[in-house]
N, C-alpha and C positions, 0 to 999 in steps of 0.2 A: 324650377320648373313646376312640380310635384305642387308646393307652398303656394305659387302664383295661382295655378290650377285650382287648388283648394278653398284658398280664401274668396275666389271668384265663385266658385260653387257655393260657397256658406254663404257670401252677400247676396246672391242671387237665388238661393233656394231651390236649385237646380240638380239634385243629388241622383236624378236617373241619368244625368249626363256625365256624371262624374261615374257612375255605375258603367257605364257603356265605356267611357273613355280606359276605365281599369281592365274592363275585358279585353278590350283591342288590345294593351299592352301585352296581357299575361298570354294573348293568343298570339301575338309579333316576338315574343321572347321565345315562345313554343316554338314558332317556326324556324327563328334563328337557331334554335339549340337543335334542332332536327337537321336540318342543313348543313351546320357544322359537321356534327357528328357524320351525315351522309358522306361530306365531302372530305373527311379524313379517312374515314374507312376507305373509298375509292382512290385516293392518295396513296395509301399503303399499298393497295391491292396492285395498283400499276406500277409502283415504285420495285414490289418483288417480282412482277413481271419482266422489267426491264432488268433489275439485278440479276436474273437468271438468266436469262439469253445472254447477256455481258459476259458472265461466268464462263456459260459454257461455250461462248465465242472465242473468250480469252484460253479457255482448257485445249479448247480445238487447235490453236494455233501453235500453244506449247506443245502438244505433243506430236505436231508434223515437222516440228524442228529436227533437223539432222542431227546424230548423237555428237557428231564433231564440233558442233558449236556449243556442246557443253564443255 
């Protein structure tokens, strides 16, 4: 894709368009990186909360079991 784009820019001498396309690609890569990072952080935070609540629930259930069960 980049080779076809660059060949078209050189052939038609439209370097301003090429610069705009390159800048837009850099902006898109930056947004994708930032949103990927935020998604990973939010996933880890929610996973920790669910794990903590589940562990607490299971521990409470085990503590409430009668001694004869063991």
